[in-house]
C-alpha atoms as an extended CHARMM CRD file, in Angstrom:
* protein
*
        85  EXT
         1         1  GLN       CA            -49.4020000000      163.6840000000      -31.9120000000  PROA      1               0.0000000000
         2         2  ALA       CA            -48.6710000000      160.5000000000      -29.9480000000  PROA      2               0.0000000000
         3         3  SER       CA            -45.2560000000      160.2670000000      -28.3960000000  PROA      3               0.0000000000
         4         4  GLU       CA            -42.9950000000      157.2400000000      -28.6500000000  PROA      4               0.0000000000
         5         5  PRO       CA            -42.5390000000      155.1810000000      -25.4900000000  PROA      5               0.0000000000
         6         6  ARG       CA            -39.2910000000      156.3220000000      -23.8890000000  PROA      6               0.0000000000
         7         7  ASN       CA            -38.4450000000      153.1650000000      -22.0050000000  PROA      7               0.0000000000
         8         8  ARG       CA            -38.7980000000      150.6220000000      -24.7610000000  PROA      8               0.0000000000
         9         9  PRO       CA            -36.5820000000      147.5870000000      -24.0390000000  PROA      9               0.0000000000
        10        10  SER       CA            -33.6810000000      146.8020000000      -26.3010000000  PROA      10              0.0000000000
        11        11  PRO       CA            -33.9640000000      143.6220000000      -28.3940000000  PROA      11              0.0000000000
        12        12  LYS       CA            -31.5330000000      141.8730000000      -26.0140000000  PROA      12              0.0000000000
        13        13  GLN       CA            -33.5420000000      142.9530000000      -22.9600000000  PROA      13              0.0000000000
        14        14  LEU       CA            -36.7530000000      141.7030000000      -24.5690000000  PROA      14              0.0000000000
        15        15  GLN       CA            -35.1520000000      138.3650000000      -25.4780000000  PROA      15              0.0000000000
        16        16  THR       CA            -33.7930000000      137.9700000000      -21.9460000000  PROA      16              0.0000000000
        17        17  ALA       CA            -37.1300000000      138.7840000000      -20.3140000000  PROA      17              0.0000000000
        18        18  LEU       CA            -39.0120000000      136.3730000000      -22.5540000000  PROA      18              0.0000000000
        19        19  LEU       CA            -36.4470000000      133.6240000000      -21.9910000000  PROA      19              0.0000000000
        20        20  GLY       CA            -36.7840000000      134.1610000000      -18.2430000000  PROA      20              0.0000000000
        21        21  ALA       CA            -40.5610000000      133.8580000000      -18.5460000000  PROA      21              0.0000000000
        22        22  THR       CA            -40.1320000000      130.6850000000      -20.6150000000  PROA      22              0.0000000000
        23        23  CYS       CA            -37.8800000000      129.0850000000      -18.0060000000  PROA      23              0.0000000000
        24        24  SER       CA            -40.2190000000      130.1190000000      -15.1970000000  PROA      24              0.0000000000
        25        25  HSD       CA            -43.3000000000      128.6890000000      -16.9130000000  PROA      25              0.0000000000
        26        26  ALA       CA            -41.4520000000      125.4550000000      -17.7020000000  PROA      26              0.0000000000
        27        27  TYR       CA            -40.2180000000      125.1400000000      -14.1210000000  PROA      27              0.0000000000
        28        28  PHE       CA            -43.7800000000      125.2690000000      -12.8300000000  PROA      28              0.0000000000
        29        29  GLY       CA            -44.9670000000      122.8120000000      -15.4860000000  PROA      29              0.0000000000
        30        30  ASP       CA            -46.9200000000      125.2170000000      -17.6780000000  PROA      30              0.0000000000
        31        31  ILE       CA            -45.4120000000      124.1290000000      -20.9780000000  PROA      31              0.0000000000
        32        32  GLU       CA            -48.1170000000      125.7800000000      -23.0790000000  PROA      32              0.0000000000
        33        33  LEU       CA            -47.2810000000      129.2290000000      -21.6680000000  PROA      33              0.0000000000
        34        34  ALA       CA            -43.5760000000      128.4050000000      -21.9660000000  PROA      34              0.0000000000
        35        35  LYS       CA            -44.1330000000      127.7300000000      -25.6740000000  PROA      35              0.0000000000
        36        36  VAL       CA            -45.8930000000      131.0750000000      -26.1240000000  PROA      36              0.0000000000
        37        37  THR       CA            -43.1210000000      133.0820000000      -24.4920000000  PROA      37              0.0000000000
        38        38  LEU       CA            -40.3990000000      131.0810000000      -26.2350000000  PROA      38              0.0000000000
        39        39  ARG       CA            -42.0020000000      131.6710000000      -29.6220000000  PROA      39              0.0000000000
        40        40  ALA       CA            -42.1110000000      135.4060000000      -28.8570000000  PROA      40              0.0000000000
        41        41  ALA       CA            -38.4500000000      135.3450000000      -27.7700000000  PROA      41              0.0000000000
        42        42  VAL       CA            -37.3880000000      133.6610000000      -31.0140000000  PROA      42              0.0000000000
        43        43  GLU       CA            -39.4520000000      136.1580000000      -33.0040000000  PROA      43              0.0000000000
        44        44  ALA       CA            -37.5700000000      138.8940000000      -31.0910000000  PROA      44              0.0000000000
        45        45  GLY       CA            -34.2900000000      137.4080000000      -32.3180000000  PROA      45              0.0000000000
        46        46  LEU       CA            -33.3210000000      134.8920000000      -29.6290000000  PROA      46              0.0000000000
        47        47  ASP       CA            -31.2090000000      131.9180000000      -30.7050000000  PROA      47              0.0000000000
        48        48  TYR       CA            -32.6550000000      129.4880000000      -28.1730000000  PROA      48              0.0000000000
        49        49  GLU       CA            -30.1520000000      126.6690000000      -28.4780000000  PROA      49              0.0000000000
        50        50  SER       CA            -27.1950000000      129.0470000000      -28.2570000000  PROA      50              0.0000000000
        51        51  ALA       CA            -28.7330000000      130.7870000000      -25.2510000000  PROA      51              0.0000000000
        52        52  MET       CA            -29.2650000000      127.4980000000      -23.4280000000  PROA      52              0.0000000000
        53        53  ALA       CA            -25.6940000000      126.4010000000      -24.1930000000  PROA      53              0.0000000000
        54        54  ASP       CA            -24.2200000000      129.7310000000      -23.0270000000  PROA      54              0.0000000000
        55        55  PRO       CA            -22.7310000000      129.3620000000      -19.5340000000  PROA      55              0.0000000000
        56        56  ALA       CA            -23.3120000000      133.0980000000      -19.0040000000  PROA      56              0.0000000000
        57        57  CYS       CA            -27.0570000000      132.7280000000      -19.5700000000  PROA      57              0.0000000000
        58        58  PRO       CA            -28.8010000000      133.9950000000      -16.4290000000  PROA      58              0.0000000000
        59        59  PHE       CA            -31.4750000000      131.2790000000      -16.6580000000  PROA      59              0.0000000000
        60        60  LYS       CA            -31.3930000000      127.5190000000      -16.3800000000  PROA      60              0.0000000000
        61        61  LEU       CA            -34.1860000000      125.4670000000      -17.8970000000  PROA      61              0.0000000000
        62        62  GLU       CA            -35.4730000000      123.1620000000      -15.1680000000  PROA      62              0.0000000000
        63        63  ALA       CA            -37.9730000000      120.9330000000      -16.9540000000  PROA      63              0.0000000000
        64        64  SER       CA            -38.5590000000      117.3240000000      -17.8960000000  PROA      64              0.0000000000
        65        65  SER       CA            -36.7210000000      115.9420000000      -20.8960000000  PROA      65              0.0000000000
        66        66  GLN       CA            -40.0460000000      115.7610000000      -22.7520000000  PROA      66              0.0000000000
        67        67  ALA       CA            -40.6960000000      119.4580000000      -22.0750000000  PROA      67              0.0000000000
        68        68  ARG       CA            -37.1440000000      120.3190000000      -23.1710000000  PROA      68              0.0000000000
        69        69  VAL       CA            -37.6900000000      118.5190000000      -26.4780000000  PROA      69              0.0000000000
        70        70  GLN       CA            -41.0210000000      120.2870000000      -27.0020000000  PROA      70              0.0000000000
        71        71  LEU       CA            -39.4670000000      123.6820000000      -26.3440000000  PROA      71              0.0000000000
        72        72  ARG       CA            -36.4800000000      122.9770000000      -28.5860000000  PROA      72              0.0000000000
        73        73  ASP       CA            -38.8590000000      121.9500000000      -31.3910000000  PROA      73              0.0000000000
        74        74  ILE       CA            -41.0050000000      125.0610000000      -30.9200000000  PROA      74              0.0000000000
        75        75  ALA       CA            -37.8970000000      127.2510000000      -31.0840000000  PROA      75              0.0000000000
        76        76  ARG       CA            -36.7400000000      125.5430000000      -34.2770000000  PROA      76              0.0000000000
        77        77  LYS       CA            -40.1760000000      125.8610000000      -35.9050000000  PROA      77              0.0000000000
        78        78  ALA       CA            -40.4200000000      129.5280000000      -34.9540000000  PROA      78              0.0000000000
        79        79  ALA       CA            -36.9470000000      130.2230000000      -36.3360000000  PROA      79              0.0000000000
        80        80  ALA       CA            -37.7390000000      128.3450000000      -39.5450000000  PROA      80              0.0000000000
        81        81  ALA       CA            -40.9520000000      130.3380000000      -39.9720000000  PROA      81              0.0000000000
        82        82  LEU       CA            -38.9540000000      133.5610000000      -39.6870000000  PROA      82              0.0000000000
        83        83  ASP       CA            -36.4990000000      132.3250000000      -42.3400000000  PROA      83              0.0000000000
        84        84  THR       CA            -39.3050000000      131.7740000000      -44.8660000000  PROA      84              0.0000000000
        85        85  THR       CA            -40.7530000000      135.2720000000      -44.5250000000  PROA      85              0.0000000000
């Protein structure tokens, strides 16, 4: 009988970790990896636009305006895909 992992992150912890990864990838210019982690964060329940507007958010997205638009669009598409399922 397989045991459940004991240290599974909470949904909020998972969202925060994935958002941190997204911001890190974007900062270093790897937008494709940023898109992957952002999509996973949204699938985990992250409201990307609210998180980025939250002054208490521990991460700041340092990226070009073009990259910001791409990430915003990916987040919206991922959220819309979740709404249709």
